[in-house]
N, C-alpha and C positions, 0 to 999 in steps of 0.2 A: 721073880724079882729077887735082885740079889741083898742080901742083910748088910747093913751099912756099916756092922760090926765087922765084917768079912773083907775090909777096904782099908785103904790107907787113908781114908777119908774119916772124919769127923760129922756127927749129923749138920753141926754149925757149917762147915766147909761146904758141905754139898749143897747145902739152902742158898748160900750167897753165890755159887757157882751156877746152880740153877737160876736163880732169878737175875743174874748175868746173862746167860743164854737166853732168857726171855726179854730181853733187853731194856732191863732196869738199869736205870744209875746207881751208881755208888749211895748216892745220896738218897734217892728211893729206897735202897736196899736198906740202908740206915735206919730210915724213917719206918719201914715195916719190923725191922727186926728188934727196935728200939734201943737202937746203941749207936757210936759215932759212926760219922763216914771214915775218921782213920781205923778204926777195930775192922769195920767191913774191909777196906783195902789191904789189911794185915791177915786176915784169914784167907781172903783170896790169894793173895802171893803163897802162903804157906799151900795150900790146896794144889795152887798150879806148881809148885814145887814138887810135891808128893805127887801128883799124878805123872809129871815129867821123870821122876825115880822110876817109877812103876813101870812108866813103857821102856825106860833103859833097864830097867832090870828082866822084861821081857824078850827085850833084844839080844841081852846077855847069855840069857840061857836059851836063846836058839842057835847063837854060836858056838856052842859047847864041842861040836863036834867039825867045825871049822877050820881046815888044815893051815890057813894062815892067820896069825894075828901079831900085830904088830903094835907095841905099846910107844907111844911119842911123848917123849918128856917137854915137859914147859920150855918156854924157848927156843924150839925147834922150828925149824924152815917148813912150812905146808909142802913145799914144791919137792922139798928132800925126803919127805915124808910118803909124798906119792911116789917117787921115783922108787922108794925102797918096796913098796908094794907092788911095783912093775916087777922090779927084782924077785921078789919072794915068788910070785907069782909064775915065773919064770922056769924058775927053779923046781917050783912043785907041777909044772906042767899045767896050770890054770891059766884060762883064760877069761882074764877077767871082761865084764859086761858094758864097760865103760871108758872111754879114751880118756887122755893125761887129764884133760880139762875139764873133763865132767868130774872125776874124781876131786883136782883140786876144788872146783866147785862145792861139791858135794863136803868137803871136809869145811871149806870157809864158811858155808852155810850152818853146816851143824855146830861148829864152833862160835858163830854170830859175831859181832863186831867187837863186842866187849871182852871177847877174850882173844882177840888177835892185835897185834901190832904190827903194822906192815905185814910182812911174808911169815911172821912168827909167833906161835901160839903160845897166849898167856897161861895157857893151864894144860896138864896132863891129859891125853886122850889115848883110844886105841882104835885101829883099824881090823877090822876082821874080814877075811873072804871065805865064800862059801866054795865048796868042789866046782860049783858051777858057776864060779866067778862072780857071784851078788857080793856086792860091799857095803858093809856097816859102818857107821863111823859113831861111836861112844865116847 
């Protein structure tokens, strides 16, 4: 068993997530933990953000030796970013495992609707490509 103190979650965050996964509503969790529904919602959101950051940290560490790293600035067009990925891959002799449409879809799904306005990114992001052509968007 993993010691909770060696994770990015507090005991309370872990309990809230465990109860959510069991299918309990926020109201039921609040009742069980003797707190308010809004507090349970806040704890769950912070826990989910911590988990997402931990996942992104692992992805980033896994890409340290990847030959292609493209930092894309807020306001950039995701189609242009995709073209840049293929251009860099060609320069490095890397064959990307996705086609253009799949790459655009990966970028837009990773960013999510809240981070896109039309074709433009509303936040900075990075695209990494492995020697084998695997693509990660962070």
